[in-house]
C-alpha positions, 0 to 999 in steps of 0.5 A: 614548757607545759600547757594545760586547759580546761572548760569552766562554767561561770553562772550569770547574775541574770539571764543575758539576751542578744538577738542570737539567743539567751545565756544563763552562764559563761563557758570559758576556756582556761589555759595555763602555761608553766615554764621554768617554775613560772605559771601563767594563765589566759582565758577566752569564751569557749562558746556562746551557748552550747556545752558541746561547742565548748568541749570541742574548743577544749579538745582543739586546745589540748591537742595543740598544747600537747604538741607544742615544742619546749621552745615555743613562743607567741610569735609562732602562735600567730602563724600556727593557729587561726584567729579565735578563742583558742588562740586568744587564751593561749596568746594571753597566757604567753603575754602573762608568761613573758611579763612574769619572766621579765619582771615587768607588767604586760602593758609596759612590754606593749608600750602602753601607759597604765591608767584606769579606764571607764566602761559602759554597762550593758542592758541585755535584750529582754522585755521592755519592763525588764530592760527598764528595771535594769537601766534604772538600776544603772541610770547614773552610769555615763554610758549604757549599751542596749541590746536590740534586734527583734520585734518590739525594739521601739518599745525597748529603747523607749523604756530604757531611755525613760528609765535612764534619761541622762545616760549616753546610749549605744544600741547593739542589734547584733546583726538582727535588723534589715536595712529598711529597719536601720533606715527607719530606726536611725532617725528615731534613735538619734532624736532620743540621744543614742550616740552609736549603732553597733552591727545593725545588719548581719555580716555579708548583708551589711555590704548594703551599708556602702555609702550609708549616710545616716544620722548616727555612726555605725560600729562593726562588730561581727563583721570585724574579726582581725586585720584581714576583715578591714578591707571588706568593711563597707564605708558606712562603718565609722567604728570597729569593735575589737574583741580578743576572742575574735582577733585570737589574742592581744597580739593581733588586737594591738595590731588591728587597733593600729591598722584601724586607726591608720585607716581612719576608723574609731575604735571600740573595745568589747568583750564576750561573757568571761571573768576578769581574766579574760577582761584584763588583757583587753584593758590595754586596748581600752587605753587606745579606744574611744568606747570601752565595753568591758563590763563582763565581770559585772554580769557574773554571779561570781568572779575569780580571786583576785578579780578586777576592781570596779569602782562604779564604771572605773576599772582598776588595772589587774593585780600581778596574780591575776594577769600580766 
């Protein structure tokens, strides 16, 4: 078993803003595993913004791969690394390796039926004018996700709604609101056809959502990392957003999906900024989710070759050469 890793930078088509900041490129951690002549790969978002953080993740990953025994496997990985991007990239590479070793697709190994999925499209946080222009360009999409979380949110969402009058809307504040703002915004958002509010309050602060009975369902994102997070979620949440970078890979993401459904949560699958290689494993979770947010490759100026094929909002399953 031989493992290598590198930090890659992928430019975005346009600036992408959320409540925490603005990105112009994606920093990804690329992992390759080789065993008995079979080469496999996986990817995770190494950092949201800084090169320094991405390089720290790369060093952590390389140090782990350097001491990984020849007979290492995915089950041991879950115990030896914490949830997060480093484990995600390695875990997904192990899934790819196992699929290639067995001559089967990864979703078959996971017991999930292959099938195209529909994704929403994300409108990043910006001025109302810019957001309206981007919404108008995607007004024929069934679902749009709208990033909010700062002064001027009423003007932003009004501009998006006017530009895309028929689209279902999901609003994501990335923890940028207070409880008072949520209580003020929720009835207004419901009145213009918003269907879900994602992470209105910051983790920890969202304990105030216990017993919340507003007009729209709430989805936990930053507050739901892996199965260990479920016990702490206040009952105001109806959905959980499962991202492989948070869970530390597909293995835990599948387990979290099952646990969330058992507890009565609806499931959304999401992504960070990454290439088709990061998105492909999340398609397995998409087959088990009510809301799919896997549009990251569409936000990039270029993608891997081969890449996932998007037919408008429909995503085809990955080629064998890409993953799984």
